N, C-alpha and C positions, 0 to 999 in steps of 0.2 A: 317803368324805371324812375324814382324818385326825380327830385330836384334837390341841386346845389348852390348855394352863394359862395362864389370867391370874391371875399368883402375886404377894402382896402389896399389893393395892391395896385401898380403900375403895369399897365396892359402894354407888351412891346411885341409891335407889326412893324413889317421890313419897312413901312413908309412912314411909322409915327410912334413914338411912344407917349400915352396919357393914363393919369390916374384915371381908375374907372374900377366899379364892381362886375362882376359878370354873375348872370346869372343862366346855370344850367338845366333845362327842362327837357326829360324824352331822348337824351343822346345828343342833342344838339345847344350851339350857345341860344338863348332864349331873347336876352336883351346885354346890353353894355351901358354904363353910366352911374348914375347915382341913385343908391340902392337903399336911400335909408328907410322905404317902406316897404322894399321888397321881401318875403318869406319863402323857406326853402325848408327840405327836411333836413338838411346837413350845409354846416358853417364852416366854410374854411375861413381863418382869417390869414389875411396874406400883408396887413402891415409891414413895410420895410420891404416886403418883396415883390417880384416880379413876376406876371401871368403871361408866358411864352404860347405860342400854336407848338404842340409836340414835335418832335423832331421826326423828318423823316430819313433815313439812312436809305438809299436807293442802287446801294452799293454792298450786298453780303452774301456770302457763300456758307449756308448753313448744313450740314451733314450733306456735304457736297463732293462727289467725286472726282478724283482726280489719275493721272496715269492710268488710263486703262481700266476706270473702275478697280483697283489694285490698293488704293486707301482713301479715306478722305478724312476730312477737317472734324477736331473732336465735338465741337459744339453741333447740337440737333436742332432742331427748332423750339423745342422744350425749352433747354437750357439759354441760347443764344436770341431767343426773344422775350424769356425773365430777365435777362442782363441788359437790354436793351430798354425795356422799361424802368429797370433801375436808373439808367443813365438819363431819362427822359426824352425816349425814341417810342414814338408812339406807333409807327410805321415803318417798316423794311419791305425794300423791295428786291428776290431774291434771283438768283439765274435757273435756268433751265437746260440742262446740258443732254443730246440726245442719248439714249443708254442701249449699250449694244443688242442687236436685232428686233428694237423697236423706231417708230418713227419720233420724228420731234413731236409730234401733236400726242401723239400716246404717253409719251415720256411728262409733257407739259402737265397732261392730266392727272398723271400719276404723281407726282411733284405737288399740283396744289394738292391733293388728298392728304397726303402725308403732313403736309404744311398745315392743313386747315385742323387737324383732329391735337396739332401740339401748340400750334401758336397763341401766346398772350395778347401780343397786339396783331394789328390789322396788319397786311399785306399781299403782296402784290409779285409779279413774277417776269422776269423780260427772259426772252426765248433768244439762245445762242443757235446761230447758225453754221452748221456744219459743213462742213466742205464736202462738194459734190460728190464725192465719190462715196460718200460715207451713206446719201439718201439721194439719189436720183429726183425723187419727186418732192424736193424739202420746198421749193414754191409754191405747192399747192398747200401744205402745210400751214405755210406762214400766210397765206390768204386767211384760211380757216380761221386761224389764230388771232388775225387782222381784227375779224367781227366779233372775237370771242373775249377783246379785251387788252388782249397782247400786244401794245401799243408801244413797245421799242424792241429791238433786236438787237442783239448783241454780233459782232463780226470780230473776228480775230484775224488780225496782223502778223502776230508772231506763231511760234510753235509749229514749222512745216514737217509736214509728215503726219500731225494728229489733228491740229484745229485748224491750220492758216489755212482764211480762203485767198487763193488770188485776184489779182487787179480787176480783169474779168468777170469773178463773181461777185466781187465787191460792187461792180458797177452794176450788175445785174440784178443783185441785192437792193441798193440803194435806190433804184429806178422804181422800182416794187412797191419798196417804203416810202418815194412819193406818189406815189399812186394811189397808195392806201392810207396816208394820212400818218405812216406811226414815225418814230424818232428812232432812228439807226444809231448804233453804239460802236466804237470801235478801241481793244485794245492796239495800241499804235507803239508799237515797235517792230523795226525792221528785221524782221524773222532770220533770214539769211547774213546778214550781218552780226546778229548774236549768235548763231548757229557757229559762222565762222570764228569769232574771235573763242567763243568756249572751246573748237578745236585748237586753236593756238595753245591756250593756256593749259588745257589737258596735255596737248604734246611736249609741253614744257615741264610737264610736272607742279605746275601752281592749282593746285586741283583743292585747297582748305577751303571751307565754305564763306571768306570774305571774298574771296577771286570772285564770284559768282556777281556781284556788283562790277567788276569789270569787264566783264562780260556781256553786258548790257550798258552800252556807253550813251553820254548823253546824242551822239547824232544818230546812233539810231532809234532814238525817240522821236527828236527832232525831224528827221526823214520820213517817217510812218504818218507823222502828222501832218507835214507838209503836205503829202501826197492824197493822205484818207482827204484833206479841202480842197485839194481840187477836183479828184474824183465827185466829191460830194454834190459840188458847185457844177461839175459838168451834167450831172444827173438829176438837179433840180431840187437838192433834198437837206434840208437841214442836217445838223451834224453834232453827235455827243462824243468828246473823248474823254474817258474813263482812266482814272488815277494817273492825272500827269504828275510826273515825279521832278522833272528837268526844269531847270529854270529855260532853257532853251528852247523846250517844246512848248512851254508858258508863252515865250514869244512867239513865235510861230502863229498861236492860237491869237494873240492879242492883232497881230499885224493883220490878218484875216479878219476878224470882227473889225480893225477899223477901216478894211476896203471895202465893208457890206459884207462879209461870209456869214453867216447864218451855222454859226458853230458857237459850242459853248462847252467848258472845259469843267473839271472835275480834278482836284485833287485831297489828300485825306492828312489824318492829323500825323502819321507817321512820317512826313515828309517835311513836315512843318516843325517838330519839335525832336526829331530821334537825328542822327548823323553816322555817316558810315564811319566816323571816329570812334564811335561808343560801340563798335563791336569789332572792329579792324583786328584787335589783337585778342581777339577773345578763341581761337581755334576753332573746336567743334561744336564750343557755346552758340558761336557768331549764327548757328543755325536758326536760333532762334529768331533773328530779325531778316531771314532770308525772303523775299517776294517780289515779283515781277511787276514794274521797272523796279528796280533796286533805292531803298533809300541810300539817298546819295550825300555827299561829302556838306559837313556843317556850312561853307560858302556859297552852296547853290540856296537855301532858304530865304533869304532874302528876296533874290529873285521869284521866289514863290509868291512871298508876301505880297512883292509890289502886285503882280500880276491879281491877286486877289482883293487889294486898294482899287484897282483901277478898272476892271471888269474884265481882264482878259481870263481870269477864270471864274466858276460861276457859281460853284457850288463845293461843299467838302463833305464825303462820305469815307465809309471807313476800307470799303476791300475787304470785311472783317472773313479772315479765313483762318480760322484759330486751329494751330497745333498742341499738341504737348509734348515736351521735351523728354519725360520719363517717357515708359510704355505702359499705358494703363491695362488691364487683360482684356478687358472687353472693346478695344478698338482695332483696329488693322494699325501697321506700321507709321508710326507719326514721326517726329523732326528727325530723330538719329538712326534711321533705318540704315543708312550709308555712311558714317560719321568719316569725316576728312576728305570726304568726296563732293564737291559743291551740284555738280548734275544730277544726283539724285537725292537733293534735297525738298521734302516737299514744301512748296511753294506758298507763302501765307502767313498772317499775322493777326493778332487779335485786336479788338478796337472797338466793338460795338457800344460797350459802357461807358467808355471813355471819351468818347467822342465830344461832345457837348461841353465837359467840363476841361480837357486839353485845350479848345480852341477857345473857350473862355479865358481861360488863362495867359496861353500864349499870345491871343488876339487883342480882346477885349481889354483885361487888367491891364498889359502893355503899352494900351492906346493904339496899335496898329488899324484897327476896325472899331468901329461904336457897336451899339447893344442891337442896333436895327440891323445892320451889316450882319451880324452876326445870325439872327432870325432870316435873311433873305439866303445866307449860304446853307444853313441847316434844316430848313424848313420851307420856306417860300417859293422859290427857286428851284427847288425840287419837284414842290408840289406840281410848278406850273409846266416843266418840260416832260414831267410823265402824266400827263391827263387826270392829276389830282384836286385842281384846283377849280372852284375855290371851297370843294368840300373838304378838304385838308391844306395846312401851311397857313392858318391865318386867324386867329382869334376874332371872329365876327359873326352879326347874328345869321342865323339860319347854317354855319358850319357845323361839323364835327366838333363836340367838345373836346377834341383833341389838347391837353391844357398841360402845362407845367408848371407849378408854383417855383418859383426859383429862387435860392436865397445868394443874395450876389456878394455876402461877407461870412456865409459858411467854409468855417476850415476843415481840408479832408486831405487824408495823405494814400495816394493813389498803389496798393499794393495788388499784387496775386491772394492774397490771403484774403482777402477785403472785396473780392470779385465775384459775379455772381456766374461767371464762366467757365466753361468746363474745363477749358486752356490752365495750364499749371504755371505760365507765368505771365509777367506784364512789362510790356515794349516800356511802360512809364511807372517801372518799380521804384517806389520812393518820391515821386513828384508830388509837393503840397501843392495844391489848389486852394482857392478861394472864390467859392462860389459853384453852386450844386443843385441840384432836384432835390425838392423836399414833399411834394406832391407831385405824382403822374396821375391825369385820368383820360382816359380812354373811352370815348364817344360816351361820356359822361359816368363812366364804372370807374370808382375812386381805385386805380390800380395800385398803385404803389402809396402808402401811406405814413410819410415818416420811415421811412426805409424798411417796411413791412410788405410783401407782396400781397394781396388780395385781388382772389379770382384766380380762376384753374384754366391750364392749359386746354385748347381749342375753343377759347371766346373770342380769338382776334378772326375777323373777316378777310377773306379772300376780296381783293378790290378788280372789279374790272373796270379797268382806266380808261379814258377818252383818248382824246387827240392831245398833240402838247399846246401849252401856250406859249406860242413864242412871242414875246413882248415883255 
């Protein structure tokens, strides 16, 4: 592999921003500093631009099966990781669901191979822990997977009868995670509360797509977060709460952290930049916005921003699970498979390409967060929590040369037509952003060059991850 000199930019890490040239050699950062005497095979001018560590999205669902494997998300590892690269994300961590008739570990190995053949960017995998009645010996698989670099396991507190594990299984899984140095993750909604509200809404005839949000109340999310934190503390394990949508749930995390609990929370751009009011009157087209937990009312957003500012929330990922509104011939049923009936709408929204631009526009450009906090939220803290640091998540000598040359003054309008995703709509349609990636490097390879993708599917490497860095 050749060498590259990124010259004239400002290097932004989570702890500081400094003017420095960056020399890349053999896929890693070789040096930072005054590169006046440095030579390289390729020189990229970055004057007036920023050099950031590549984004790490630790919550994606690419070609992900749902509803008993009757349908799946529209983006596969090819389109999804190509779009991620265009958006400045150089690592994704996706999820493995146990396949029918197969063990969790066998499902994990198969999904790893599928992703390896298609991915443009590096990737890791989280293991989703099924209820015990779906695999009696699942703890044995988890022990094996921990030794094979799957150092994060996800537990569902929602969806009774399909994915939800009870408190006893949570405790058992948390204790095993503590023993093996694994970071447990929870989808924190009280599944029984959501199920009850869904029955009430259906029984009263309130079944159009926007009523989905009413079934997933703030109280169901806050209760589950509180319970998960208590259980994790009793089991002696740290905890990561995915896709926090409610300010009340974020307050639970903040209070727990203030009391010394080892808990970290993630939110998503759709909760910060889109609101219930945007889709409440759209009828069946509101299906485009349906995800769980839901996109909540606009008044809720400031509480999430405060949590990002104070550290109650620690990362911003996407929960990318894109579906199409129209029905392509080559995909199973998508968003409008049961128009007018929210319980059957496939849950999930796209976002892996837009995450950095949307957070920069709504966070950095508005003064809510500075650019170092931005880097921490989208790259450094995810790398630390999910066993990728210091190989990834920072610009430093010896780290992988996953780098983004960011033009903070570039003007761009987000549209579905201009996206590289398979999904046929965009939550941020028409949003004007100032700031976007112009060059993206993955392990030194110039992956995106002024909007052109260079390289092919299968160049992304599977990441065997270490223990979380809980500091």
